[in-house]
MARDOSE-279470 format. One record per residue (C-alpha): residue number from 1; residue in one letter; chain; x, y, z. Coordinates in Angstrom, 1 decimal, padded with zeros to 4 digits. Layout:
N
NUM_A_A_X_Y_Z
...
This chain:
646
1_M_A_-074.0_-173.3_244.3
2_T_A_-072.0_-172.5_241.5
3_T_A_-069.9_-174.7_239.0
4_T_A_-067.2_-173.7_236.7
5_T_A_-065.9_-175.6_233.6
6_G_A_-062.3_-176.1_232.4
7_M_A_-060.5_-176.5_235.9
8_K_A_-063.7_-178.3_237.2
9_T_A_-064.0_-176.0_240.1
10_V_A_-066.8_-175.9_242.6
11_A_A_-067.9_-173.0_244.8
12_T_A_-070.1_-174.7_247.7
13_H_A_-071.4_-173.6_251.1
14_V_A_-071.7_-177.5_252.1
15_P_A_-069.0_-177.2_254.8
16_A_A_-070.0_-173.8_256.2
17_R_A_-073.5_-175.2_256.4
18_L_A_-072.4_-178.6_258.2
19_D_A_-070.1_-176.6_260.6
20_R_A_-073.0_-174.3_261.8
21_L_A_-075.3_-176.7_262.6
22_P_A_-076.4_-177.0_266.6
23_W_A_-075.7_-180.4_268.2
24_S_A_-078.5_-182.6_267.6
25_R_A_-079.4_-186.3_267.5
26_F_A_-077.5_-186.6_264.0
27_H_A_-074.4_-185.8_265.5
28_W_A_-075.0_-188.4_268.3
29_R_A_-075.9_-191.0_265.5
30_I_A_-072.5_-190.3_263.7
31_V_A_-070.5_-190.6_267.1
32_I_A_-072.3_-194.0_267.7
33_G_A_-072.4_-195.3_264.4
34_L_A_-068.9_-194.5_263.1
35_G_A_-067.1_-194.0_266.6
36_S_A_-067.8_-197.6_267.4
37_V_A_-064.7_-198.7_265.3
38_W_A_-062.5_-198.1_268.4
39_I_A_-064.9_-199.9_270.5
40_L_A_-064.5_-203.0_268.2
41_D_A_-060.8_-202.7_268.2
42_G_A_-060.5_-202.4_271.9
43_L_A_-062.7_-205.5_272.2
44_E_A_-060.6_-207.4_269.6
45_V_A_-057.2_-206.6_271.5
46_T_A_-058.5_-207.2_275.1
47_I_A_-060.5_-210.6_274.1
48_V_A_-057.1_-212.0_272.7
49_G_A_-055.1_-210.7_275.9
50_A_A_-057.8_-212.0_278.3
51_V_A_-058.3_-215.6_276.6
52_A_A_-054.8_-215.8_275.8
53_S_A_-053.4_-217.9_278.9
54_R_A_-056.6_-220.2_278.2
55_M_A_-055.9_-220.9_274.5
56_T_A_-052.3_-222.1_275.7
57_E_A_-053.7_-224.6_278.0
58_K_A_-054.4_-228.3_277.6
59_G_A_-057.9_-229.3_276.1
60_S_A_-058.2_-225.7_274.9
61_G_A_-059.0_-227.1_271.2
62_I_A_-056.0_-225.2_269.8
63_S_A_-052.3_-225.9_270.0
64_L_A_-050.7_-222.4_271.0
65_T_A_-047.6_-221.4_272.8
66_S_A_-047.2_-218.0_274.5
67_A_A_-044.9_-217.0_271.6
68_D_A_-047.9_-218.1_269.4
69_I_A_-050.1_-215.5_271.0
70_G_A_-047.5_-212.8_270.4
71_I_A_-047.0_-213.7_266.6
72_A_A_-050.9_-213.7_266.5
73_A_A_-050.8_-210.2_268.0
74_A_A_-048.3_-209.1_265.3
75_I_A_-050.3_-210.6_262.5
76_Y_A_-053.5_-208.8_263.7
77_V_A_-051.6_-205.7_263.3
78_A_A_-049.9_-206.6_260.1
79_G_A_-053.7_-207.0_258.9
80_A_A_-054.5_-203.8_260.1
81_C_A_-052.0_-201.9_258.4
82_F_A_-052.6_-203.7_255.1
83_G_A_-056.2_-203.0_255.4
84_A_A_-055.7_-199.2_256.1
85_L_A_-053.7_-198.8_253.0
86_V_A_-055.8_-200.8_250.6
87_F_A_-059.1_-199.6_252.0
88_G_A_-057.9_-196.1_252.5
89_R_A_-057.3_-196.1_248.6
90_L_A_-060.7_-197.3_247.7
91_T_A_-062.4_-195.2_250.6
92_D_A_-060.9_-192.1_248.5
93_R_A_-062.1_-193.3_245.3
94_F_A_-065.5_-194.9_246.1
95_G_A_-066.9_-192.9_249.0
96_R_A_-066.7_-193.1_253.0
97_K_A_-070.1_-195.0_253.5
98_K_A_-069.4_-197.8_250.9
99_L_A_-066.2_-198.6_252.5
100_F_A_-067.3_-198.4_256.3
101_M_A_-070.1_-200.8_255.6
102_I_A_-067.8_-203.2_253.6
103_T_A_-064.9_-203.1_256.3
104_L_A_-067.4_-203.6_259.0
105_G_A_-068.8_-206.6_257.1
106_I_A_-065.2_-207.8_256.7
107_Y_A_-064.4_-207.6_260.4
108_I_A_-068.0_-209.4_261.5
109_I_A_-067.0_-212.4_259.3
110_A_A_-063.5_-212.8_260.2
111_T_A_-064.0_-212.2_264.0
112_V_A_-066.8_-215.0_263.9
113_A_A_-064.4_-217.3_261.9
114_T_A_-061.8_-216.9_264.6
115_A_A_-064.1_-218.7_267.0
116_F_A_-063.8_-221.8_264.8
117_S_A_-060.1_-222.1_264.9
118_Q_A_-058.7_-225.4_265.6
119_L_A_-055.3_-225.2_263.7
120_T_A_-052.7_-222.5_264.4
121_W_A_-052.3_-221.2_260.7
122_Y_A_-056.1_-220.8_260.5
123_F_A_-055.9_-218.9_263.7
124_F_A_-053.2_-216.6_262.3
125_L_A_-055.3_-215.9_258.8
126_A_A_-058.5_-215.4_260.7
127_R_A_-056.3_-212.8_262.8
128_F_A_-055.1_-211.0_259.7
129_I_A_-058.4_-210.7_258.1
130_T_A_-060.0_-209.4_261.0
131_G_A_-057.1_-206.8_261.7
132_M_A_-057.7_-205.6_257.6
133_G_A_-061.3_-204.9_258.6
134_I_A_-060.1_-203.0_261.7
135_G_A_-057.6_-201.1_259.5
136_G_A_-059.9_-200.1_256.9
137_E_A_-062.2_-198.8_259.4
138_Y_A_-059.6_-196.3_260.5
139_A_A_-059.4_-194.7_256.9
140_A_A_-062.8_-194.5_256.4
141_I_A_-064.3_-193.6_259.8
142_N_A_-062.0_-191.1_260.8
143_S_A_-062.2_-189.0_257.6
144_A_A_-066.0_-189.4_257.8
145_I_A_-066.0_-188.1_261.1
146_D_A_-064.0_-185.3_260.8
147_E_A_-066.3_-184.2_257.7
148_L_A_-069.5_-184.6_259.3
149_I_A_-069.1_-183.0_262.7
150_P_A_-069.2_-179.3_263.2
151_S_A_-065.8_-177.7_263.6
152_R_A_-066.4_-176.4_267.0
153_N_A_-066.9_-179.9_268.4
154_R_A_-064.5_-181.6_266.4
155_G_A_-061.9_-182.1_268.9
156_Q_A_-063.9_-182.9_271.9
157_V_A_-065.5_-185.5_269.7
158_D_A_-062.5_-187.0_268.3
159_L_A_-060.9_-187.4_271.9
160_A_A_-063.9_-189.1_273.4
161_I_A_-064.3_-191.5_270.2
162_N_A_-060.7_-192.3_270.7
163_G_A_-061.4_-193.3_274.3
164_S_A_-064.2_-195.3_273.5
165_Y_A_-061.4_-197.9_272.7
166_W_A_-061.4_-198.7_276.2
167_V_A_-065.2_-199.2_276.5
168_G_A_-064.7_-202.0_274.1
169_S_A_-061.7_-203.2_276.1
170_A_A_-063.7_-203.3_279.3
171_I_A_-066.6_-205.0_277.6
172_G_A_-064.1_-207.7_276.2
173_S_A_-062.8_-208.1_279.8
174_L_A_-066.0_-208.2_281.8
175_A_A_-067.5_-210.9_279.1
176_A_A_-064.2_-212.9_279.4
177_V_A_-064.9_-213.3_283.2
178_G_A_-068.0_-215.2_282.7
179_L_A_-066.9_-217.0_279.3
180_L_A_-063.9_-218.3_280.9
181_S_A_-065.6_-219.4_284.3
182_G_A_-066.4_-223.1_285.1
183_A_A_-069.6_-222.7_283.3
184_F_A_-068.1_-223.2_280.0
185_A_A_-065.7_-225.8_278.8
186_V_A_-062.1_-225.2_278.6
187_D_A_-062.5_-225.5_274.4
188_L_A_-065.8_-223.3_274.5
189_G_A_-065.3_-220.2_276.6
190_W_A_-062.8_-218.4_274.3
191_R_A_-064.5_-219.4_271.2
192_L_A_-067.7_-217.5_272.6
193_A_A_-065.4_-214.6_273.3
194_F_A_-064.6_-213.9_269.8
195_G_A_-068.4_-214.4_268.5
196_L_A_-069.0_-211.7_270.8
197_G_A_-067.3_-209.1_268.5
198_G_A_-069.5_-210.4_265.6
199_I_A_-072.7_-209.8_267.5
200_L_A_-071.5_-206.2_268.5
201_G_A_-070.8_-205.4_264.9
202_L_A_-074.1_-206.4_263.5
203_G_A_-075.7_-204.0_266.0
204_I_A_-073.4_-201.4_265.0
205_M_A_-073.8_-202.0_261.2
206_V_A_-077.8_-201.8_261.8
207_V_A_-076.9_-198.0_263.1
208_R_A_-074.5_-197.1_260.2
209_R_A_-077.2_-197.9_257.7
210_N_A_-078.6_-194.2_258.9
211_V_A_-075.3_-192.5_258.3
212_P_A_-075.2_-190.5_255.1
213_E_A_-072.2_-190.5_252.8
214_S_A_-070.0_-187.4_253.3
215_P_A_-071.3_-184.4_251.7
216_R_A_-067.6_-183.0_251.5
217_W_A_-066.7_-186.3_249.6
218_L_A_-069.2_-186.0_247.2
219_F_A_-068.8_-182.3_246.0
220_I_A_-065.1_-183.0_245.7
221_H_A_-065.8_-185.9_243.6
222_G_A_-068.2_-184.4_241.1
223_R_A_-071.7_-185.1_243.1
224_E_A_-072.6_-181.4_244.4
225_E_A_-076.2_-181.8_243.8
226_E_A_-076.4_-185.3_245.7
227_A_A_-074.3_-183.4_248.6
228_E_A_-076.8_-180.7_248.9
229_R_A_-079.9_-183.0_249.1
230_I_A_-078.1_-184.7_251.9
231_V_A_-077.3_-181.5_253.6
232_D_A_-080.8_-180.1_253.1
233_H_A_-082.3_-183.4_254.8
234_I_A_-079.8_-183.0_257.7
235_E_A_-080.9_-179.3_258.2
236_A_A_-084.3_-180.1_258.1
237_E_A_-084.1_-182.7_260.7
238_V_A_-082.2_-180.5_262.9
239_R_A_-084.9_-177.8_262.5
240_R_A_-087.4_-180.3_263.4
241_E_A_-085.7_-181.2_266.5
242_T_A_-084.8_-177.6_268.0
243_G_A_-087.8_-175.8_266.7
244_R_A_-085.5_-173.0_265.7
245_K_A_-084.6_-171.2_262.5
246_L_A_-080.8_-172.2_261.8
247_P_A_-078.2_-169.2_261.4
248_E_A_-076.9_-168.4_257.7
249_P_A_-073.9_-170.3_256.8
250_G_A_-070.5_-168.6_256.6
251_E_A_-068.6_-168.0_252.9
252_A_A_-068.2_-170.7_250.3
253_I_A_-065.4_-172.6_249.7
254_T_A_-064.0_-173.3_246.2
255_I_A_-062.2_-176.5_245.4
256_R_A_-061.0_-178.4_242.2
257_Q_A_-062.9_-181.5_241.8
258_R_A_-060.6_-184.7_241.7
259_Q_A_-061.4_-188.5_241.6
260_V_A_-058.4_-189.6_243.5
261_I_A_-055.3_-188.5_245.1
262_P_A_-052.7_-191.0_244.8
263_F_A_-050.1_-192.0_247.9
264_V_A_-047.3_-190.3_245.5
265_E_A_-048.9_-187.1_246.0
266_I_A_-049.5_-187.5_249.4
267_A_A_-045.9_-188.5_250.3
268_R_A_-044.9_-185.5_248.0
269_T_A_-047.1_-183.4_250.1
270_A_A_-045.7_-184.5_253.6
271_V_A_-041.8_-184.4_252.5
272_Q_A_-041.8_-181.1_250.6
273_R_A_-044.6_-179.0_252.1
274_Y_A_-044.8_-180.5_255.7
275_P_A_-041.4_-182.5_256.7
276_R_A_-041.7_-181.7_260.3
277_R_A_-045.1_-182.6_260.2
278_A_A_-044.3_-185.9_258.7
279_I_A_-041.7_-186.6_261.1
280_L_A_-043.8_-185.7_264.0
281_G_A_-046.8_-188.3_262.9
282_L_A_-044.4_-190.8_262.6
283_A_A_-042.7_-190.5_265.9
284_L_A_-046.1_-190.6_267.7
285_F_A_-047.5_-193.2_266.1
286_I_A_-044.4_-195.4_266.3
287_G_A_-044.1_-194.6_270.1
288_Q_A_-047.7_-195.5_271.1
289_A_A_-048.2_-198.3_268.7
290_F_A_-044.8_-200.0_270.1
291_L_A_-046.1_-199.6_273.8
292_Y_A_-049.6_-200.3_273.5
293_N_A_-049.4_-203.6_270.9
294_A_A_-046.5_-205.0_272.9
295_I_A_-048.0_-204.8_276.4
296_V_A_-051.6_-204.8_276.0
297_F_A_-051.5_-208.1_273.8
298_D_A_-049.3_-209.7_276.2
299_L_A_-050.5_-208.3_279.8
300_G_A_-052.5_-211.3_280.4
301_T_A_-049.7_-213.9_279.7
302_I_A_-047.4_-211.7_282.1
303_L_A_-049.8_-211.7_285.1
304_S_A_-050.3_-215.5_284.7
305_G_A_-046.7_-216.6_283.4
306_F_A_-044.9_-214.4_286.1
307_F_A_-047.1_-213.4_288.8
308_G_A_-049.2_-216.4_289.4
309_V_A_-052.5_-215.0_288.4
310_S_A_-054.7_-217.7_287.3
311_S_A_-056.5_-217.4_283.7
312_G_A_-059.8_-216.8_285.1
313_S_A_-058.8_-213.9_287.2
314_V_A_-056.9_-212.3_284.5
315_P_A_-059.9_-210.7_282.9
316_Y_A_-060.9_-208.8_286.0
317_F_A_-057.2_-207.2_285.8
318_M_A_-058.0_-206.4_282.3
319_A_A_-061.3_-204.7_283.1
320_I_A_-059.5_-202.5_285.6
321_F_A_-056.7_-201.6_283.1
322_A_A_-059.3_-200.7_280.8
323_G_A_-060.9_-198.3_283.3
324_A_A_-057.7_-196.5_283.8
325_N_A_-056.9_-196.3_280.3
326_F_A_-060.6_-194.9_279.7
327_L_A_-060.0_-192.4_282.5
328_G_A_-056.8_-190.8_280.9
329_P_A_-058.3_-189.2_277.8
330_L_A_-061.7_-188.5_280.0
331_L_A_-059.8_-186.5_282.8
332_L_A_-056.8_-185.0_280.7
333_G_A_-058.4_-184.6_277.6
334_R_A_-059.7_-181.1_278.5
335_L_A_-056.3_-179.9_279.0
336_F_A_-055.4_-180.4_275.2
337_D_A_-057.7_-177.7_274.5
338_T_A_-056.8_-175.3_277.5
339_V_A_-053.1_-175.8_278.1
340_G_A_-052.3_-176.7_274.7
341_R_A_-051.3_-179.6_272.2
342_K_A_-047.7_-179.3_272.5
343_P_A_-047.2_-179.6_276.4
344_M_A_-049.6_-182.0_276.8
345_I_A_-048.9_-184.5_274.1
346_A_A_-045.0_-184.1_275.0
347_G_A_-046.3_-184.6_278.7
348_T_A_-048.1_-187.5_278.3
349_Y_A_-045.5_-189.3_276.0
350_L_A_-042.6_-188.3_278.4
351_G_A_-044.6_-188.8_281.7
352_S_A_-045.7_-192.5_280.3
353_A_A_-042.0_-193.3_279.4
354_G_A_-040.7_-192.3_283.0
355_V_A_-043.2_-194.4_284.7
356_A_A_-042.7_-197.4_282.1
357_A_A_-038.8_-196.9_283.0
358_A_A_-039.3_-197.0_286.8
359_L_A_-041.5_-200.3_286.4
360_A_A_-038.6_-202.0_284.4
361_I_A_-036.2_-201.3_286.9
362_L_A_-038.2_-202.6_289.9
363_L_A_-039.1_-205.6_288.2
364_M_A_-035.4_-206.2_287.3
365_N_A_-034.9_-205.9_291.2
366_N_A_-037.5_-208.3_292.0
367_S_A_-039.6_-205.6_294.2
368_L_A_-043.0_-206.0_292.6
369_T_A_-045.8_-208.1_293.7
370_A_A_-048.6_-208.6_291.4
371_W_A_-050.8_-205.8_292.4
372_W_A_-047.8_-203.2_292.5
373_F_A_-046.9_-204.4_289.1
374_F_A_-050.3_-204.0_287.8
375_L_A_-050.6_-200.6_289.5
376_L_A_-047.5_-199.1_287.9
377_V_A_-048.7_-200.6_284.2
378_S_A_-052.1_-199.0_285.1
379_V_A_-050.6_-195.6_285.9
380_T_A_-048.2_-195.9_283.0
381_F_A_-051.1_-196.4_280.6
382_F_A_-053.6_-193.9_282.3
383_V_A_-050.9_-191.1_281.2
384_A_A_-050.3_-192.8_277.7
385_S_A_-053.9_-193.2_276.7
386_A_A_-054.5_-189.6_276.5
387_G_A_-051.1_-189.2_274.5
388_A_A_-051.8_-192.3_271.9
389_S_A_-055.2_-190.9_271.1
390_S_A_-053.5_-187.7_270.3
391_A_A_-051.5_-189.3_267.4
392_Y_A_-054.5_-189.9_265.4
393_L_A_-055.9_-186.4_266.1
394_T_A_-052.6_-185.0_265.3
395_V_A_-052.4_-186.6_261.9
396_S_A_-055.9_-185.8_261.0
397_E_A_-055.3_-182.0_261.9
398_V_A_-052.0_-181.0_260.4
399_F_A_-052.2_-182.3_256.7
400_P_A_-054.6_-181.0_254.2
401_M_A_-058.2_-182.0_253.7
402_E_A_-058.2_-183.5_250.7
403_T_A_-055.1_-185.9_252.1
404_R_A_-056.7_-186.5_255.4
405_A_A_-058.1_-190.3_254.9
406_L_A_-054.9_-191.4_253.2
407_S_A_-052.7_-189.7_255.6
408_I_A_-054.4_-191.3_258.3
409_S_A_-053.8_-194.7_256.6
410_L_A_-050.3_-193.9_255.6
411_F_A_-048.9_-192.8_259.0
412_F_A_-051.1_-195.7_260.9
413_A_A_-049.7_-198.3_258.5
414_I_A_-045.9_-197.3_258.7
415_G_A_-046.1_-196.4_262.3
416_T_A_-048.0_-199.4_263.4
417_A_A_-046.0_-201.5_261.2
418_V_A_-042.8_-200.3_262.8
419_G_A_-043.9_-200.3_266.5
420_G_A_-047.0_-202.4_266.4
421_I_A_-045.5_-205.5_264.7
422_T_A_-042.3_-205.7_266.4
423_G_A_-043.5_-205.0_269.7
424_P_A_-045.8_-208.0_270.2
425_A_A_-043.4_-210.1_268.5
426_L_A_-040.3_-209.0_270.4
427_F_A_-042.4_-209.0_273.7
428_G_A_-043.8_-212.6_273.2
429_Q_A_-040.3_-214.0_273.0
430_F_A_-039.1_-212.3_276.0
431_I_A_-042.2_-213.4_277.8
432_Q_A_-041.6_-217.1_276.1
433_S_A_-037.9_-217.2_277.7
434_G_A_-039.3_-217.0_281.2
435_N_A_-036.7_-214.4_282.1
436_K_A_-038.0_-211.3_284.2
437_N_A_-035.0_-209.3_283.1
438_L_A_-035.8_-209.7_279.5
439_V_A_-039.6_-208.5_280.0
440_A_A_-038.3_-205.5_281.7
441_L_A_-035.9_-204.9_279.0
442_G_A_-039.3_-204.9_276.8
443_F_A_-040.6_-202.0_279.0
444_I_A_-037.6_-200.0_278.6
445_V_A_-037.8_-200.1_274.9
446_G_A_-041.2_-199.3_275.0
447_A_A_-040.4_-196.2_277.2
448_A_A_-037.7_-195.3_274.9
449_A_A_-040.3_-195.2_271.9
450_M_A_-042.4_-193.0_273.9
451_A_A_-039.8_-190.7_275.0
452_L_A_-038.7_-190.3_271.4
453_G_A_-042.2_-189.2_270.3
454_G_A_-042.4_-186.7_273.3
455_L_A_-039.3_-185.2_272.3
456_V_A_-040.1_-184.7_268.6
457_E_A_-043.3_-183.3_269.7
458_V_A_-041.3_-180.7_271.7
459_F_A_-039.3_-179.6_268.9
460_F_A_-041.9_-180.4_266.0
461_G_A_-045.3_-180.2_267.6
462_V_A_-047.9_-177.9_266.0
463_R_A_-050.2_-175.9_268.4
464_A_A_-053.4_-176.7_266.8
465_E_A_-055.9_-176.0_269.5
466_R_A_-059.0_-173.8_268.8
467_Q_A_-057.6_-173.5_265.3
468_S_A_-059.8_-174.4_262.0
469_L_A_-058.4_-177.3_259.9
470_E_A_-058.2_-174.8_256.9
471_N_A_-055.9_-172.4_259.0
472_I_A_-053.8_-175.3_260.2
473_A_A_-052.8_-176.8_256.5
474_T_A_-054.4_-175.2_253.7
475_P_A_-056.5_-177.6_251.3
476_L_A_-054.7_-178.7_248.3
477_T_A_-057.6_-178.1_245.8
478_A_A_-058.8_-174.6_247.2
479_E_A_-058.6_-172.0_244.7
480_E_A_-056.1_-169.4_245.3
481_A_A_-058.8_-166.3_245.9
482_E_A_-056.3_-164.2_247.9
483_A_A_-055.1_-161.8_244.9
484_E_A_-058.8_-161.4_243.9
485_W_A_-059.9_-160.3_247.2
486_R_A_-056.9_-158.5_248.1
487_N_A_-058.0_-155.2_246.7
488_K_A_-061.7_-155.1_246.9
489_P_A_-063.9_-155.0_250.0
490_S_A_-065.3_-158.3_251.5
491_P_A_-069.1_-158.9_251.2
492_Q_A_-069.2_-158.5_255.1
493_A_A_-067.7_-155.0_254.9
494_E_A_-070.2_-153.8_252.2
495_R_A_-073.1_-155.3_254.3
496_D_A_-071.7_-153.6_257.4
497_R_A_-071.9_-150.2_255.7
498_A_A_-075.1_-150.7_254.3
499_R_A_-076.6_-151.1_257.8
500_P_A_-078.5_-148.6_259.8
501_E_A_-076.5_-146.4_262.2
502_E_A_-078.0_-148.4_265.0
503_D_A_-077.1_-151.6_263.7
504_R_A_-073.5_-150.3_263.0
505_R_A_-073.2_-149.3_266.3
506_E_A_-074.1_-152.9_267.7
507_A_A_-071.6_-154.2_265.3
508_R_A_-068.9_-152.0_266.6
509_H_A_-069.8_-153.1_270.4
510_R_A_-069.6_-156.7_269.2
511_D_A_-066.1_-156.2_267.8
512_E_A_-065.0_-154.0_271.0
513_R_A_-066.1_-157.1_272.7
514_I_A_-064.7_-159.8_270.9
515_A_A_-061.1_-157.7_270.9
516_G_A_-061.4_-157.3_274.7
517_R_A_-062.0_-161.2_274.8
518_R_A_-058.9_-161.8_273.1
519_A_A_-056.9_-159.2_275.0
520_R_A_-057.8_-160.9_278.0
521_R_A_-056.9_-164.4_276.6
522_R_A_-053.4_-163.0_275.8
523_E_A_-053.1_-161.6_279.3
524_R_A_-053.8_-164.8_280.8
525_E_A_-051.6_-166.5_278.6
526_E_A_-048.7_-164.0_279.3
527_T_A_-049.4_-164.3_283.2
528_G_A_-048.9_-168.1_283.2
529_G_A_-052.6_-169.3_282.8
530_R_A_-051.5_-171.0_279.6
531_K_A_-047.9_-171.0_278.2
532_Y_A_-048.3_-171.9_274.6
533_R_A_-050.8_-169.9_272.4
534_P_A_-053.2_-171.6_270.0
535_G_A_-051.9_-172.0_266.4
536_P_A_-048.8_-172.6_264.7
537_G_A_-047.3_-168.9_265.6
538_G_A_-050.5_-166.9_264.7
539_S_A_-053.6_-166.6_262.4
540_F_A_-053.2_-167.9_258.9
541_Y_A_-055.4_-167.0_255.9
542_S_A_-056.9_-169.9_253.9
543_P_A_-057.3_-169.2_250.3
544_G_A_-060.0_-171.7_250.1
545_L_A_-062.5_-169.5_252.0
546_V_A_-063.6_-167.0_249.6
547_G_A_-063.6_-163.5_251.2
548_S_A_-060.3_-162.9_252.8
549_M_A_-060.2_-161.2_256.1
550_G_A_-056.6_-160.1_256.0
551_K_A_-054.3_-162.0_258.5
552_T_A_-057.4_-162.9_260.5
553_S_A_-059.1_-166.0_259.2
554_R_A_-062.9_-165.8_258.4
555_S_A_-063.4_-169.2_260.4
556_S_A_-061.7_-167.8_263.6
557_A_A_-063.7_-164.6_263.3
558_A_A_-066.9_-166.6_262.6
559_A_A_-066.2_-168.7_265.8
560_E_A_-065.9_-165.5_267.8
561_R_A_-069.0_-164.1_266.4
562_A_A_-070.8_-167.7_267.2
563_L_A_-069.4_-167.3_270.9
564_D_A_-070.6_-163.9_270.8
565_E_A_-074.1_-164.5_269.8
566_E_A_-074.4_-167.2_272.7
567_I_A_-073.1_-164.7_275.2
568_E_A_-076.0_-162.5_273.9
569_K_A_-078.4_-165.1_274.6
570_V_A_-077.5_-165.8_278.0
571_V_A_-077.4_-162.0_278.9
572_K_A_-080.8_-161.4_277.4
573_I_A_-082.3_-164.2_279.2
574_L_A_-081.0_-162.9_282.5
575_E_A_-082.2_-159.3_281.7
576_K_A_-085.8_-161.0_281.2
577_R_A_-086.1_-163.5_283.9
578_G_A_-083.8_-162.0_286.6
579_P_A_-082.0_-164.3_289.2
580_T_A_-081.9_-167.6_287.5
581_E_A_-080.3_-171.0_288.3
582_R_A_-077.6_-172.3_286.2
583_E_A_-079.7_-175.2_284.8
584_E_A_-082.6_-173.1_284.2
585_L_A_-080.4_-170.8_282.3
586_E_A_-078.9_-173.6_280.1
587_K_A_-082.5_-174.8_279.3
588_A_A_-083.9_-171.2_278.5
589_V_A_-081.1_-170.7_276.0
590_E_A_-081.2_-174.3_274.6
591_G_A_-077.1_-174.5_275.6
592_K_A_-077.2_-178.2_274.9
593_S_A_-077.6_-177.7_271.2
594_W_A_-074.6_-175.5_271.2
595_G_A_-072.5_-178.7_271.6
596_P_A_-070.5_-180.1_274.3
597_G_A_-068.7_-177.2_276.7
598_R_A_-070.0_-174.3_274.7
599_F_A_-072.9_-173.0_277.2
600_R_A_-070.1_-173.0_279.9
601_K_A_-067.8_-171.2_277.8
602_A_A_-070.5_-168.6_276.8
603_L_A_-071.3_-168.1_280.8
604_R_A_-068.0_-168.1_281.8
605_E_A_-067.0_-165.2_279.2
606_A_A_-070.3_-163.3_280.3
607_V_A_-069.1_-163.1_283.8
608_R_A_-065.6_-162.3_282.6
609_E_A_-067.0_-159.2_280.5
610_S_A_-068.9_-158.2_283.7
611_R_A_-072.1_-158.7_281.9
612_A_A_-073.2_-161.2_284.3
613_E_A_-072.8_-162.4_287.7
614_G_A_-072.5_-165.4_289.8
615_R_A_-073.8_-166.0_293.3
616_P_A_-072.6_-168.9_295.8
617_D_A_-075.9_-170.5_295.7
618_G_A_-075.3_-171.0_291.6
619_V_A_-077.7_-168.4_290.8
620_Y_A_-076.9_-166.1_288.0
621_V_A_-077.9_-162.5_287.5
622_R_A_-077.4_-159.8_285.2
623_A_A_-074.7_-157.5_285.8
624_G_A_-075.9_-154.6_288.0
625_Q_A_-079.3_-155.9_288.3
626_S_A_-080.8_-156.6_291.7
627_S_A_-080.0_-160.1_292.7
628_G_A_-083.1_-160.4_294.8
629_P_A_-083.4_-162.2_298.3
630_G_A_-080.7_-164.5_299.3
631_G_A_-077.3_-163.3_297.6
632_G_A_-077.0_-159.7_298.5
633_G_A_-076.1_-159.1_295.0
634_E_A_-072.5_-160.1_295.6
635_T_A_-070.2_-162.3_293.5
636_S_A_-068.4_-165.2_295.0
637_E_A_-065.0_-165.1_295.5
638_D_A_-064.4_-169.0_294.6
639_G_A_-064.5_-168.7_290.9
640_R_A_-068.3_-168.2_290.4
641_R_A_-067.3_-165.0_289.0
642_D_A_-066.1_-166.6_285.8
643_G_A_-068.5_-168.9_285.3
644_G_A_-067.4_-172.0_287.6
645_D_A_-067.0_-175.5_285.7
646_G_A_-070.5_-176.1_286.0
């Protein structure tokens, strides 16, 4: 690492060292320890929805009406917005780890305090502080995850973490089934339900103690030596686990160290440099916040008040509802990287809006039983859940690295304040009226909000799939190195010229394979395999990455080289072993350490390049190699030739 004075610039390999790490137990600790914020949020929202009807009953120990439940939901969301803004600024100033420990502590204390509510104002206050803790978690956690997870796995990990919201929802629903049963008094079961959140939070805090501070945050804030020590420790742990030498990191990135980036600068960046992306972020957040916070908070009340579902049965419905929401991002998530961000985000927003509007019409006509109503609600949110998760992913991707945490806070706060506060408050009043037509009107308003988000995505969406974050939005603090490197050979070119002829020939073959892979990808896109190409119109040079490669980004080229190396490992094992079952092949090349889905992709590309062949019985061979008994050396016609889906 080198540090210069004056402008306080730092050139560091820390991001490249983190991005080239194989998937390991360290990354699973990040996912479990940090991603659990969504589980807590899902637990909180669902607990209120599941126990709401019990808290309005006589003898519950607290005097609440259906309207009060809606107000409490709005207050919780207001607390989350306030917490995101306050703790987002503190996260940028004092570090990720300090704040994600503090905000978790606030959540634990507040949710346990909620269990002791006897007066309405006290319940509202406890919900506000609980929301503050959760909102603060968003600011600290989402930025830390992006900064610690390798770039090749970031999209899949983000989507999985967003989907884990519904794991918390399911936990809350199933726990409420027992806690609201006859085994507990009317004034006790709902209190224990809130206490459950505190217990879960304590377990998460234990895991988080082993999560390090973000090295990216450290070197930006003048603590580069500490950042290096943390990365050294992570690398040593990964080497011990995998037993392999780590590949050389990519090029250094040069940044200007800064203590804090104020909201004024973030707003200026969004308005002046990325106005279309700012509108996009707001539209996506407002749409999903209105629909989700309005209906999820009040679903239990609707089922019991309009369809005669008993308060003890509501949690069963909520558990099924959570399952439908979790399956949405689980089954549709992969399409966001293959079909593309724009068609999938627009499709999920507009699709959920269409189902919600149909539900509203049927509700006005009194054409729905409890189960038909619930089925349509579940279908609506099966589609909407993947889209809602993409709002967080979009804002995280389309704004510069230095503004990521505060951008998430700002757009979450504004979007959720508009949609998440007005939605529950308005819906609560509609339910309190006892008029089905007003409830249907609430669904129509929610559908309109989602449809607006979908239309904005159609016109302003960014094709960010498989693009590095630096290519999507150039870092604000990156040193402008383009002029310096434009007229001098890159270090990679100099190293290539110094290689022996045999190595240069292999490098040319590698480049030809990569070019062929790109050509086939373009052909598949042009013939309808995928209508939207990745990236906002092409590859972009990132001045923060020292050593320009012209119009093709170094990070994109590095990703292609990494894929080529993985394909080579697959081919060499097949060459050495002969016919090999897929599972044994993955084990031999240690494919699981590459990260989710990467072995499958390497195997598929090896088959497409005619360097490997797949047989119908799941056995793979080197192309042109004798396949041995049982397969006749033929490649199946059912998709095995391109690696299958495994």
